[in-house]
C-alpha positions in Angstrom: 65.9 -75.8 48.5 69.1 -77.8 49.2 69.0 -80.4 51.8 71.7 -80.8 54.1 74.0 -83.7 54.0 74.0 -85.9 57.1 77.5 -84.2 58.4 75.9 -80.8 58.5 72.5 -81.7 59.5 73.6 -83.4 62.6 75.9 -79.8 63.4 72.7 -77.1 62.6 70.7 -79.8 64.7 72.6 -78.2 67.8 72.2 -74.2 66.9 70.8 -73.1 69.7 69.4 -70.3 67.8 67.5 -72.1 65.1 67.6 -68.4 63.0 70.8 -69.4 61.9 69.6 -72.8 60.3 67.6 -70.7 57.8 70.8 -68.3 57.2 72.9 -71.6 56.5 70.8 -73.4 54.0 71.0 -69.6 52.2 74.5 -70.2 52.2 74.4 -74.0 51.1 72.3 -73.1 48.1 74.4 -69.8 46.8 72.4 -67.1 48.2 72.8 -63.7 48.9 72.5 -62.6 52.8 70.4 -60.4 53.4 70.9 -56.9 55.8 68.4 -58.7 58.0 70.3 -62.1 58.0 73.9 -59.8 58.8 71.5 -58.3 61.3 70.7 -61.6 62.7 74.5 -62.9 62.7 75.2 -59.8 65.2 72.9 -60.7 67.2 73.1 -64.3 68.3 74.8 -65.3 70.8 75.2 -68.7 69.3 78.7 -68.5 68.5 79.5 -72.2 68.0 77.1 -72.4 65.3 77.8 -69.1 63.8 81.5 -70.7 63.4 80.4 -73.4 62.2 78.8 -71.8 59.3 81.5 -69.2 58.7 84.0 -72.4 58.6 81.9 -74.0 56.2 82.1 -71.4 53.7 86.1 -70.9 54.5 87.2 -74.5 54.1 84.6 -74.9 50.6 87.2 -71.5 49.5 90.5 -72.2 51.2 90.2 -75.7 52.3 93.2 -76.0 55.1 95.2 -73.0 54.0 95.8 -70.1 56.1 98.1 -67.5 54.6 100.3 -65.4 55.7 103.1 -62.8 54.4 106.3 -61.6 55.0 106.1 -57.7 55.3 107.0 -54.2 57.0 105.3 -51.4 57.9 106.8 -47.7 57.2 104.5 -45.1 58.8 106.6 -42.4 57.4 104.8 -39.6 59.6 102.8 -39.3 62.0 101.7 -35.4 61.3 98.4 -34.6 61.0 96.3 -32.1 60.3 92.9 -34.4 60.6 92.8 -36.0 64.4 90.2 -38.2 64.2 88.6 -38.7 67.9 89.8 -42.3 67.7 93.1 -41.9 67.0 96.1 -41.9 68.9 98.8 -41.9 66.4 98.5 -38.7 65.0 100.4 -35.5 66.3 100.4 -31.9 65.7 103.8 -30.4 64.0 105.5 -29.1 66.9 103.8 -31.7 69.4 106.4 -34.1 71.8 106.4 -37.1 69.8 105.9 -36.0 66.4 107.6 -37.3 63.6 108.6 -37.0 59.6 110.7 -39.1 58.0 113.2 -38.0 55.7 113.6 -40.1 52.8 117.0 -40.8 53.3 116.2 -42.1 56.9 113.1 -44.1 54.7 115.6 -45.8 52.6 118.1 -46.1 55.8 115.6 -48.9 57.5 114.8 -50.5 54.5 118.2 -51.1 53.8 118.9 -52.0 58.0 116.3 -55.2 57.0 117.5 -55.9 53.4 118.9 -59.5 54.2 115.2 -60.1 55.3 113.0 -61.3 53.0 110.5 -59.0 52.6 107.9 -59.3 49.9 105.8 -56.3 50.5 106.0 -53.0 51.9 102.9 -51.4 53.8 103.7 -47.6 53.5 100.7 -45.3 55.4 101.1 -41.7 57.2 99.4 -39.1 58.5 98.5 -35.8 55.9 101.1 -34.0 56.9 101.2 -30.3 55.5 104.8 -29.8 55.3 105.5 -32.9 53.1 105.2 -31.8 49.1 103.7 -34.2 46.8 107.5 -34.9 45.2 108.3 -36.3 48.8 105.7 -39.2 47.9 106.8 -39.8 44.5 110.4 -40.0 45.8 109.5 -42.2 48.9 107.6 -44.7 46.1 110.9 -44.8 43.6 113.1 -45.2 46.7 111.4 -48.0 48.0 111.4 -50.1 45.0 114.8 -49.0 43.8 115.9 -50.9 47.1 113.1 -53.3 46.7 112.8 -53.8 43.6 111.1 -57.7 44.1 109.0 -56.5 47.0 105.0 -55.2 46.3 104.7 -51.4 47.3 100.9 -51.4 49.1 100.9 -48.0 50.1 98.4 -44.9 51.2 94.8 -45.1 51.9 92.1 -43.5 50.3 92.0 -40.6 52.4 95.7 -40.1 51.8 94.7 -40.3 48.4 92.9 -37.7 48.1 94.9 -35.2 50.5 97.8 -36.1 47.4 95.5 -34.7 45.0 94.7 -31.7 46.4 97.9 -31.2 46.9 99.4 -31.5 43.4 96.6 -29.8 42.0 96.0 -33.0 39.9 92.8 -34.8 39.4 91.9 -37.8 40.8 93.0 -40.0 37.6 96.2 -38.1 36.9 97.4 -38.6 41.0 96.6 -42.3 41.0 99.0 -42.5 37.2 101.5 -40.3 38.9 101.8 -42.6 42.0 101.5 -46.0 39.8 104.1 -44.6 37.4 106.1 -44.1 40.2 105.8 -47.6 41.7 102.3 -48.1 43.7 101.0 -51.1 43.4 98.5 -52.1 45.5 96.5 -49.9 48.1 95.4 -51.2 51.8 91.8 -49.9 53.0 92.2 -48.1 55.7 90.4 -44.8 56.0 86.9 -46.1 56.0 86.2 -47.1 59.5 82.2 -47.5 59.0 81.2 -45.7 56.0 78.3 -43.7 57.1 77.4 -40.0 57.9 76.6 -40.1 61.3 79.3 -41.8 62.9 82.2 -39.4 59.9 80.6 -35.9 61.4 81.3 -37.6 64.9 84.1 -39.5 65.4 86.2 -37.7 62.4 84.7 -34.8 60.4 87.8 -33.6 58.5 88.4 -36.7 57.0 87.3 -37.5 53.7 83.3 -38.9 54.0 82.2 -42.1 52.7 80.9 -40.8 49.2 84.3 -39.9 48.2 86.0 -42.7 50.2 84.0 -45.3 47.3 84.5 -42.8 44.5 88.4 -43.3 45.2 88.3 -47.1 45.9 86.5 -47.0 42.4 88.5 -45.1 40.8 92.1 -46.8 41.7 90.3 -50.3 41.0 89.8 -49.0 37.0 93.2 -47.9 37.6 93.9 -52.1 37.7 95.6 -51.0 41.1 93.6 -53.9 43.9 93.0 -52.9 47.1 92.0 -54.1 50.6 89.1 -52.9 52.6 88.6 -52.2 56.2 85.9 -51.6 59.1 87.3 -50.0 62.0 84.3 -51.3 65.0 83.7 -51.9 68.5 83.6 -47.4 68.9 80.2 -45.8 68.7 78.7 -48.1 65.6 75.2 -49.9 65.9 74.8 -53.3 64.7 73.1 -51.9 61.4 76.2 -50.0 60.8 77.9 -52.6 60.4 75.9 -54.6 58.1 75.3 -51.6 56.4 78.9 -51.1 55.6 79.7 -55.1 54.5 76.5 -54.2 52.1 78.3 -51.4 50.8 81.4 -53.0 49.8 79.7 -55.8 48.6 78.1 -53.8 46.5 81.0 -52.5 45.3 82.4 -55.6 44.9 80.1 -56.3 42.6 80.9 -53.6 40.5 84.5 -53.5 40.2 86.2 -56.5 41.4 88.8 -54.9 42.7 89.4 -55.7 46.4 91.8 -58.3 47.5 90.9 -58.7 51.0 88.3 -57.6 54.1 89.9 -56.8 57.2 87.7 -56.0 60.5 89.7 -54.3 62.3 89.0 -53.7 66.6 89.4 -50.1 67.8 91.6 -49.7 70.5 90.7 -46.6 73.0 93.9 -46.2 74.3 95.3 -42.6 74.2 92.7 -41.1 71.9 89.5 -38.9 72.8 87.1 -42.5 73.2 89.4 -43.6 75.6 86.1 -44.1 77.8 85.2 -47.2 75.6 86.1 -50.6 76.9 88.3 -53.0 74.5 85.9 -55.6 72.2 85.8 -58.9 73.2 86.6 -61.7 72.1 82.9 -62.7 71.0 82.8 -59.4 69.3 85.8 -59.7 67.3 85.3 -63.1 66.4 81.3 -62.2 64.9 83.1 -59.7 63.2 85.8 -62.2 60.9 82.2 -64.7 60.9 80.2 -61.3 60.1 82.8 -60.9 56.9 82.7 -64.1 55.5 79.4 -64.5 55.3 78.1 -61.4 54.1 80.9 -61.1 52.2 80.2 -63.9 49.2 82.3 -62.1 46.2 85.5 -61.3 48.4 88.1 -63.9 48.3 90.1 -63.4 51.6 89.5 -62.5 55.3 91.8 -61.4 57.7 92.0 -62.2 60.9 94.3 -58.8 61.4 96.6 -60.5 65.2 98.2 -56.5 65.8 94.1 -55.7 67.0 93.5 -58.8 68.4 96.3 -60.4 69.8 98.3 -63.5 68.2 95.7 -66.2 69.8 92.4 -64.8 69.4 93.8 -64.9 65.5 94.4 -68.8 65.6 90.9 -69.1 66.8 89.3 -66.8 64.1 91.1 -69.6 61.2 88.0 -71.2 63.0 85.6 -68.6 62.0 86.4 -67.6 58.6 89.7 -65.9 58.5 91.7 -67.3 55.7 94.8 -65.0 56.4 96.7 -64.0 59.4 98.2 -61.1 57.3 101.9 -61.1 57.9 105.3 -60.5 60.2 104.5 -57.1 60.1 107.5 -55.4 61.5 107.3 -52.2 62.9 103.6 -51.5 63.3 103.1 -48.4 64.6 99.3 -46.7 64.7 97.5 -49.7 66.6 100.6 -49.9 69.5 99.9 -46.2 70.5 96.4 -46.9 71.0 97.5 -49.4 73.4 97.4 -53.1 71.5 99.7 -55.7 73.6 100.2 -57.9 70.5 104.2 -58.4 69.4 105.5 -55.0 67.4 106.9 -57.6 65.1 106.8 -61.4 64.4 109.5 -63.3 62.7 108.6 -65.8 60.0 109.0 -69.3 62.3 106.2 -67.4 64.9 103.9 -66.9 61.9 104.2 -70.7 61.0 104.0 -72.0 64.3 101.0 -69.7 65.5 99.2 -71.3 61.9 100.6 -74.9 62.4 99.1 -75.1 66.1 95.9 -73.9 64.8 95.5 -77.0 63.0 96.0 -75.2 59.1 98.5 -75.2 56.4 100.9 -72.1 56.5 100.8 -71.1 53.3 103.9 -67.9 52.2 102.3 -65.8 50.0 102.7 -62.6 47.8 100.8 -59.2 47.8 98.1 -61.0 45.4 98.2 -64.5 47.1 100.2 -66.3 44.6 102.0 -68.8 47.1 105.7 -68.2 47.7 107.7 -72.1 47.8 
């Protein structure tokens, strides 16, 4: 077993939870952490010790860099037939506040910001039965025509499954049609927690975790990178969180198609789970650190400032995160559930957040190529 270098041995000696020392030794030896290690990471109250471990891994991968992207969100409809219990965004067709943007309106929203240096369009929406398959093809083609230099990151695995059924095409054919129209990357939403119990209780109409994994595997095989997420802070157990991370790690071993992992803090306001209190800073930072330590084959861990707030996202950069996502112009889904963060940030605000946290800001594209 590798002996700790003096500077790390000094910090390890300050661990108040001595279980963390053996975990850290495994990290330094390049040994993959076990399910039991993951449970310990979530159980520990030694947040500073946990942060030291995650920060060591983060800096060994990315040094003092912290990434961000200039991106714009397009949530094309909030009408959704699934109506998951944890969702504050979805509406029924004739419900107050329901909307579905026409292709013309989407083009207008793009043109309204055409002078801004947007590098990525993040496009997701509800499962709206009034929208035909060609709508989605036209949407992608329109975005690519208006923003030819920006990457289209669109549709969760839930939407891909829906579009496959809508078009009467195989999964592979559906992915190829979307790719031909301009799809270049996919977000990681829709997984929530990869667990049958949680699926049955919170989102029974949505695809289960086996189908989610099947779709992601097919997308990766088609040469499309995706992100991965975990929605935490509702009814899930620590063990279910760890199992989720291990499952993602195993799929990444197989495909290598995940670009980044994003822990998503649950916001309960205006949902059927409004009795559940918000996540704490302790839990938010643990989830970032756990991801960095458990997901040894993921290059990037994001601190999603929309969900945990700008200030805590800065702290998360020292707890394993290396990416603050981006400007996220016009985010709607989380704010419908009571998020108090900004609707969007400017490039200067992103740079200031990172610099004040003691890191070097690096603007990137969707594939982590630096933009000079």
